[in-house]
C-alpha positions as CSV (number, residue, x, y, z in Angstrom):
1,M,-0.9,62.6,-121.3
2,K,-1.7,66.1,-121.2
3,H,-3.4,67.2,-117.9
4,L,-6.4,69.6,-118.1
5,P,-7.2,72.4,-115.8
6,L,-9.3,71.1,-112.6
7,L,-12.5,73.2,-113.9
8,D,-12.2,71.7,-117.5
9,Q,-12.4,68.3,-116.0
10,I,-15.7,68.6,-114.5
11,P,-18.4,67.6,-117.3
12,N,-19.8,70.5,-119.2
13,F,-18.8,72.8,-116.6
14,S,-17.5,75.3,-119.4
15,N,-20.7,74.9,-121.2
16,S,-22.7,75.6,-118.2
17,L,-20.6,78.5,-117.3
18,E,-20.7,79.9,-120.4
19,F,-24.4,79.7,-120.6
20,F,-25.0,81.4,-117.2
21,K,-22.7,84.3,-118.2
22,K,-24.9,84.8,-121.1
23,K,-28.1,84.7,-119.7
24,F,-26.7,87.0,-116.8
25,L,-25.3,89.7,-119.3
26,C,-28.3,89.5,-121.4
27,V,-30.5,91.8,-118.9
28,P,-29.0,95.4,-118.9
29,F,-27.1,96.4,-115.6
30,L,-28.0,93.1,-114.1
31,A,-24.3,92.4,-113.5
32,A,-23.4,95.9,-112.5
33,F,-26.2,96.2,-110.0
34,N,-25.4,92.8,-108.6
35,T,-21.7,93.3,-108.4
36,L,-22.4,96.8,-106.6
37,T,-24.8,95.4,-104.0
38,V,-22.2,92.3,-103.4
39,L,-19.5,95.1,-102.9
40,I,-21.7,97.0,-100.3
41,L,-22.7,93.9,-98.4
42,V,-18.8,92.7,-98.2
43,A,-18.0,96.5,-97.0
44,L,-20.4,96.3,-94.5
45,S,-19.4,92.8,-93.2
46,L,-15.8,94.1,-93.1
47,Y,-16.9,97.1,-91.4
48,A,-18.6,95.0,-88.6
49,K,-15.8,92.4,-88.1
50,L,-13.3,95.1,-87.9
51,N,-15.0,97.6,-85.5
52,N,-16.9,94.6,-83.8
53,Q,-20.3,96.5,-84.8
54,G,-22.1,93.2,-85.8
55,D,-25.3,94.6,-83.9
56,A,-25.3,97.8,-85.5
57,V,-25.2,96.3,-89.0
58,E,-27.9,93.8,-88.1
59,R,-30.3,96.7,-87.4
60,L,-29.9,97.7,-90.9
61,F,-32.1,94.6,-91.7
62,S,-34.2,94.6,-88.6
63,D,-37.8,93.8,-89.0
64,P,-40.0,96.5,-87.5
65,F,-42.6,93.7,-86.1
66,N,-44.2,94.1,-82.8
67,F,-45.5,90.7,-81.7
68,W,-48.1,92.1,-79.1
69,F,-49.3,94.2,-82.0
70,P,-49.0,92.6,-85.4
71,Y,-51.3,95.2,-87.0
72,E,-48.9,98.3,-85.9
73,G,-47.5,100.0,-88.9
74,I,-49.6,97.8,-91.2
75,L,-51.0,101.1,-93.1
76,T,-47.7,102.5,-93.3
77,G,-46.4,99.5,-95.1
78,V,-49.4,99.7,-97.5
79,S,-48.7,103.4,-98.1
80,E,-44.9,102.5,-98.9
81,I,-46.1,100.0,-101.4
82,L,-48.6,102.6,-103.2
83,W,-45.4,104.9,-103.3
84,C,-43.4,102.4,-105.3
85,T,-46.5,101.7,-107.8
86,P,-46.5,105.1,-109.7
87,V,-42.7,105.2,-109.6
88,A,-42.3,101.9,-111.1
89,I,-44.8,102.0,-113.8
90,C,-44.1,105.6,-114.9
91,A,-40.4,104.6,-115.3
92,F,-41.2,101.3,-116.8
93,T,-43.9,102.7,-119.4
94,F,-41.1,105.6,-120.3
95,G,-38.5,103.1,-120.8
96,V,-41.3,101.0,-123.5
97,L,-42.4,104.6,-125.2
98,R,-38.7,105.6,-125.6
99,Q,-38.1,102.7,-127.8
100,K,-40.3,104.3,-130.3
101,E,-40.3,108.0,-129.6
102,L,-37.4,109.6,-128.0
103,R,-39.2,112.7,-127.0
104,S,-42.7,111.9,-126.9
105,R,-44.9,114.1,-124.8
106,S,-46.4,111.3,-122.9
107,G,-43.0,109.9,-122.4
108,I,-41.3,113.1,-120.9
109,F,-44.5,113.3,-118.5
110,L,-44.0,110.0,-117.3
111,F,-40.2,110.5,-116.8
112,F,-40.7,113.7,-114.6
113,S,-43.4,112.1,-112.8
114,A,-41.4,109.1,-111.9
115,L,-38.5,111.6,-110.8
116,L,-40.9,113.8,-108.8
117,L,-42.7,111.1,-107.2
118,G,-39.4,109.0,-106.6
119,A,-37.9,112.2,-104.7
120,F,-41.1,112.4,-102.4
121,F,-40.9,108.9,-101.6
122,L,-37.3,108.8,-100.8
123,D,-38.1,111.7,-98.6
124,D,-41.1,110.2,-97.0
125,R,-39.3,106.8,-96.8
126,F,-36.0,107.8,-95.4
127,R,-37.2,110.8,-93.5
128,M,-35.0,113.4,-95.4
129,T,-37.0,116.4,-94.2
130,L,-36.5,115.3,-90.7
131,I,-32.8,115.0,-91.0
132,L,-32.5,118.2,-92.9
133,S,-34.6,120.1,-90.2
134,R,-31.8,118.6,-87.6
135,L,-29.4,120.0,-89.5
136,G,-31.0,123.8,-89.2
137,I,-32.8,123.9,-92.5
138,S,-36.5,125.3,-91.9
139,I,-39.1,122.6,-92.4
140,K,-41.4,125.5,-94.4
141,F,-38.4,126.2,-96.3
142,I,-38.2,122.3,-97.5
143,Y,-42.0,122.3,-98.3
144,L,-41.7,125.5,-100.1
145,C,-39.3,123.8,-102.4
146,Y,-41.4,121.1,-102.7
147,G,-44.5,123.1,-103.4
148,T,-42.6,125.1,-106.2
149,A,-41.3,121.7,-108.1
150,V,-44.9,120.6,-107.9
151,F,-46.0,124.0,-109.4
152,L,-43.5,123.9,-112.2
153,Y,-44.5,120.2,-112.9
154,G,-48.0,121.3,-113.1
155,V,-47.2,124.2,-115.2
156,K,-44.9,122.4,-117.7
157,F,-47.3,119.5,-118.1
158,W,-50.8,121.1,-117.6
159,R,-51.8,120.9,-121.6
160,Y,-51.0,117.1,-121.3
161,I,-52.8,116.6,-118.2
162,K,-55.7,118.3,-119.3
163,T,-56.2,115.4,-122.0
164,T,-56.0,112.9,-119.2
165,P,-58.9,112.1,-116.5
166,Y,-56.7,114.4,-114.2
167,L,-59.3,114.6,-111.3
168,P,-57.2,111.9,-109.1
169,L,-53.9,113.4,-109.6
170,V,-55.3,116.9,-108.6
171,A,-57.0,115.4,-105.5
172,A,-53.8,113.5,-104.8
173,F,-51.6,116.6,-104.7
174,F,-54.4,118.5,-102.5
175,L,-54.5,115.7,-100.0
176,F,-50.5,115.8,-99.9
177,A,-50.9,119.4,-98.9
178,I,-53.2,118.5,-96.2
179,S,-50.9,116.1,-95.0
180,R,-47.7,118.0,-94.9
181,F,-49.7,121.0,-93.2
182,E,-50.8,118.9,-90.6
183,D,-47.2,117.9,-89.8
184,I,-46.3,121.4,-89.3
185,F,-49.4,122.5,-87.0
186,V,-49.5,119.7,-84.1
187,S,-53.1,118.5,-83.3
188,Q,-54.2,117.8,-79.5
189,S,-55.7,114.7,-80.5
190,L,-53.5,111.6,-81.6
191,G,-56.2,110.0,-83.6
192,V,-57.1,113.1,-85.3
193,H,-53.3,114.0,-86.3
194,A,-53.0,110.4,-87.6
195,M,-55.8,110.7,-90.0
196,L,-55.1,114.1,-91.2
197,E,-51.5,113.5,-91.5
198,D,-51.2,109.7,-92.9
199,G,-54.7,108.9,-93.6
200,T,-54.6,111.8,-96.2
201,K,-51.5,110.6,-97.4
202,L,-52.8,106.9,-97.9
203,L,-55.8,108.2,-99.7
204,A,-53.4,110.5,-101.8
205,L,-51.2,107.7,-102.9
206,L,-54.2,105.5,-103.6
207,N,-55.5,108.2,-106.1
208,L,-52.2,108.5,-107.5
209,S,-51.5,105.0,-108.1
210,L,-55.0,104.4,-109.8
211,Y,-54.2,107.5,-112.1
212,F,-50.8,106.6,-113.1
213,W,-51.9,102.7,-113.6
214,H,-54.5,104.0,-116.2
215,I,-52.5,106.4,-117.8
216,C,-49.5,104.0,-118.3
217,H,-52.0,101.3,-119.2
218,Q,-53.5,103.6,-122.0
219,E,-49.9,104.6,-123.4
220,I,-48.8,100.8,-123.6
221,G,-51.8,99.7,-125.3
222,R,-51.5,102.8,-127.9
223,H,-47.9,101.8,-128.4
224,L,-48.8,98.1,-129.1
225,R,-51.6,99.2,-131.5
226,Q,-49.0,101.4,-133.3
227,S,-46.8,98.6,-133.8
228,E,-49.1,96.2,-135.0
229,K,-50.1,98.6,-137.8
230,R,-46.4,98.4,-139.2
């Protein structure tokens, strides 16, 4: 009697394996990103094991929670969620519009919006400006680069922005400017400093999220109506 491989002796194992393989590969980049994440985690585990750095790796996953002050950092967490909202919906809407028009005006606007806001989010979340300033790069020079990027963004897409209810977008960038300038000039009052730096940023992100939510909702609706007419 011919002996079958061990895995083939398990009932329906091959069929189940093929089923999960097809489901896994049907989502673009799912396999690539999962594999990359697993490799990074394995590399961190090996580093911790070989160098006895388990505590250092654990800090990467530590929860910044204060038992005595559970509200500590809650508005910062809300700001981070609001940061992700416009970046995600702009990128998603761009992907939807790109299926119909490769170079649509709205699609290009949303693509560069996602890039610009994504860069700002990474800077804010990972304190890139602070890190660069510690390396000797002037904070004012970094802000000048960001200001130039916002100016070029506005010049490039102003004709399209004018066709939208752009007041929340303008207000958001104005509030961001107040937040950044307050970071340069230290205030005597901690409460005033928090409101002018982090409070204005929270309000800016709220307006930014609502603006792009509205724009992306309109563009997706227009795309669906056009698809139904075909």
